[in-house]
C-alpha positions in Angstrom: -0.2 0.2 0.7 3.4 2.4 0.8 4.3 2.1 -2.8 1.4 2.6 -4.2 0.6 5.3 -2.2 4.6 6.5 -3.4 3.2 6.2 -6.5 0.0 7.7 -7.3 1.8 11.0 -5.1 4.1 11.0 -7.4 1.8 11.0 -9.9 0.2 13.3 -9.2 3.2 16.0 -8.8 4.3 15.1 -12.1 0.9 16.1 -12.8 1.6 19.1 -11.7 4.5 20.0 -13.0 3.8 19.0 -16.4 0.8 21.9 -16.1 2.8 24.0 -15.1 5.1 24.6 -17.7 3.0 24.3 -20.3 1.0 27.0 -19.4 4.0 28.9 -18.7 4.4 28.6 -21.9 1.9 29.2 -23.6 2.9 33.0 -22.0 4.4 34.7 -24.3 5.3 38.5 -25.0 2.0 40.8 -27.3 4.6 44.2 -28.2 6.7 43.8 -30.5 10.1 45.7 -31.5 9.1 49.5 -32.8 5.6 49.4 -30.6 5.3 52.9 -28.7 3.1 54.1 -26.2 3.0 57.2 -24.5 1.1 58.5 -21.2 -0.6 61.3 -19.9 0.6 61.7 -16.2 -1.1 63.5 -13.6 -1.5 64.0 -10.0 -3.9 65.4 -7.3 -3.7 66.3 -3.6 -5.9 67.4 -1.5 -5.0 67.8 2.4 -6.4 68.7 5.5 -4.2 70.2 7.1 -4.5 74.1 5.3 -1.1 74.5 5.7 0.0 71.5 4.4 3.0 72.4 1.9 2.8 70.3 -1.6 6.5 68.2 -2.6 8.6 68.9 -5.2 7.5 65.3 -6.1 4.2 66.3 -6.7 5.0 69.3 -8.4 7.6 68.0 -11.0 4.7 64.8 -11.8 2.5 67.7 -13.0 5.0 68.9 -15.1 4.9 66.3 -17.1 4.3 66.6 -20.6 4.4 63.0 -21.8 6.3 59.5 -21.1 7.0 57.6 -23.8 7.2 54.0 -24.1 9.3 52.3 -27.0 9.9 48.6 -27.5 13.1 48.0 -28.9 13.7 44.3 -28.7 12.3 41.2 -27.7 13.2 37.3 -27.2 11.3 35.1 -26.1 9.6 36.2 -22.5 12.1 39.3 -22.2 11.2 42.5 -23.4 13.5 45.5 -23.9 12.4 48.8 -24.2 13.6 52.5 -23.7 11.5 55.1 -21.9 11.6 59.3 -22.6 9.8 61.3 -19.7 9.5 64.5 -20.9 8.8 67.7 -19.1 7.4 71.2 -19.9 10.1 73.2 -20.1 11.4 71.0 -22.7 14.1 68.8 -19.9 13.8 64.7 -21.2 15.0 62.0 -18.3 15.8 59.0 -21.0 15.4 55.1 -19.4 15.4 52.0 -20.8 14.8 48.3 -19.1 13.8 44.6 -20.2 11.4 42.9 -17.6 10.3 38.7 -18.7 6.2 38.4 -18.3 6.5 35.1 -17.5 8.4 36.1 -13.8 8.2 39.4 -13.7 12.3 39.9 -13.5 13.3 43.0 -15.1 15.7 45.7 -14.8 14.8 49.6 -15.3 11.8 51.9 -13.7 9.3 50.3 -15.8 7.6 46.8 -15.2 3.5 47.1 -15.9 4.1 44.7 -19.4 2.3 41.8 -19.6 1.6 38.8 -21.2 -0.5 38.8 -23.5 -4.1 36.7 -23.9 -4.0 36.6 -20.5 -7.9 36.3 -18.3 -9.5 36.7 -15.3 -8.0 34.6 -12.4 -4.8 34.3 -14.3 -1.8 34.9 -12.3 0.7 38.6 -13.8 3.2 36.9 -13.4 2.9 33.1 -13.8 6.5 31.4 -12.8 7.5 34.7 -11.0 6.6 35.2 -6.6 4.3 37.8 -8.0 0.2 35.9 -6.7 -1.4 38.9 -8.0 -3.7 37.9 -10.6 -6.2 39.3 -12.3 -9.8 40.7 -11.5 -11.3 41.1 -14.4 -11.8 41.4 -18.0 -13.8 44.3 -19.6 -14.2 46.3 -22.5 -13.2 50.2 -22.5 -12.8 52.3 -24.8 -9.6 55.3 -24.6 -10.4 56.8 -28.3 -7.8 54.3 -29.8 -9.7 52.6 -32.0 -12.8 51.7 -30.6 -13.6 49.4 -28.0 -10.6 46.8 -26.7 -10.7 43.8 -24.4 -8.9 44.9 -20.9 -7.2 43.6 -17.6 -8.0 45.3 -14.8 -5.8 44.5 -11.5 -7.7 45.8 -8.6 -5.6 46.0 -4.9 -6.1 47.8 -1.8 -3.1 48.0 0.8 -3.7 49.0 4.5 -0.6 49.9 6.7 0.8 51.9 9.7 2.9 54.5 8.8 7.0 53.1 10.2 8.1 56.3 11.2 4.5 57.0 13.1 2.4 54.4 13.8 -0.9 56.3 14.8 -0.5 57.0 11.4 -2.8 54.9 9.1 -2.1 54.4 5.1 -5.1 52.7 2.9 -3.6 52.4 -1.5 -6.2 51.6 -3.3 -4.6 50.7 -7.3 -6.2 49.8 -10.2 -4.0 48.8 -13.5 -5.9 48.7 -16.6 -3.7 46.5 -19.4 -4.6 45.8 -23.5 -5.9 42.1 -23.0 -4.1 41.1 -26.6 -0.4 43.2 -26.5 0.1 43.2 -22.4 0.4 46.7 -22.6 -0.7 49.3 -19.7 -3.3 51.8 -20.7 -4.1 53.5 -17.8 -3.3 53.4 -14.0 -5.2 54.9 -11.0 -3.5 55.0 -7.2 -4.9 56.3 -4.5 -3.6 56.4 -1.2 -5.4 58.3 1.3 -4.0 59.2 5.4 -5.5 59.1 8.5 -4.0 62.7 10.0 -4.4 65.1 8.6 -6.2 63.5 6.4 -4.7 63.5 3.1 -5.5 62.3 -0.4 -3.0 61.2 -3.1 -3.5 60.6 -6.1 -1.6 59.3 -9.4 -2.8 58.9 -13.0 -1.3 57.7 -15.8 -3.5 56.9 -18.9 -2.8 56.0 -23.0 -3.1 58.8 -25.1 -1.4 57.7 -28.2 -0.4 54.0 -29.6 0.8 53.2 -32.9 -0.5 50.3 -33.0 -4.1 50.2 -33.1 -4.8 53.5 -35.0 -9.2 55.0 -35.4 -10.1 53.9 -39.1 -10.8 56.7 -41.5 -13.5 54.9 -42.6 -15.2 52.4 -40.6 -15.4 49.0 -41.9 -19.5 48.9 -41.2 -19.2 52.1 -43.0 -17.0 51.4 -45.6 -19.7 48.5 -45.8 -22.6 49.8 -45.8 -21.1 52.4 -48.6 -20.1 49.2 -50.2 -23.7 47.8 -50.4 -25.5 51.7 -51.5 -23.5 52.5 -54.1 -24.3 48.5 -55.5 -28.3 49.6 -54.7 -28.1 52.6 -56.8 -26.3 51.3 -59.5 -28.9 48.3 -59.6 -32.1 51.4 -59.5 -29.8 53.0 -62.6 -29.7 49.7 -64.6 -33.1 49.1 -63.9 -34.8 51.8 -65.1 -32.4 52.5 -68.5 -33.4 49.0 -69.7 -36.6 50.1 -69.6 -36.5 53.2 -71.2 -34.4 51.3 -74.1 -37.0 48.8 -74.4 -39.8 51.6 -74.3 -38.1 53.5 -77.5 -37.3 50.5 -79.5 -41.1 49.2 -78.9 
């Protein structure tokens, strides 16, 4: 019986490992070299303390003209990229890095690139330490080519400030990724401090990309125009044949 039990345990473990390997092989980047994503970044701040001073970090963020992400290389699960953070005064901060969409291991400051076609309930880093999952897949429209299937990661954390145990901090984070490409399309991070009551909101929103573009003439409109023109042409030739018949009879 002991041997049978061990055999069953071994088969169960083997099946689990095989399923994990197959699942890992199914994860792949949905972006390609040359893909570009340009984001608006805003920071909103509100405090019950009338004498509170806005941090320079917030002022710097609100001086952003745009943040641009360019995919430079894709090798297996690894995505390499370059970033440009441009400010209204014309100055720029350039960066580069890479991320493994399977494990989450990365270099550089930009992390929100996922594997393509993840579904609700899937882990965002299936072979990494991060246990975060896709909470929902919804339809959203960013004015960049119509409705897109979008994956939502919704997180909430509450903790005490390490420098002041009486200060409670609550963070609400909603991050949206384009399902097909795994690219970031929107972030909303709200941090609430208990005393004095302070709310900080950081937002990222995709405003331009060269992957999907609003077509000049939607395909539905083109099909409708074709059908209308065909119908008009049919009526014209039918009436013309009737007139010809009358002339020769």
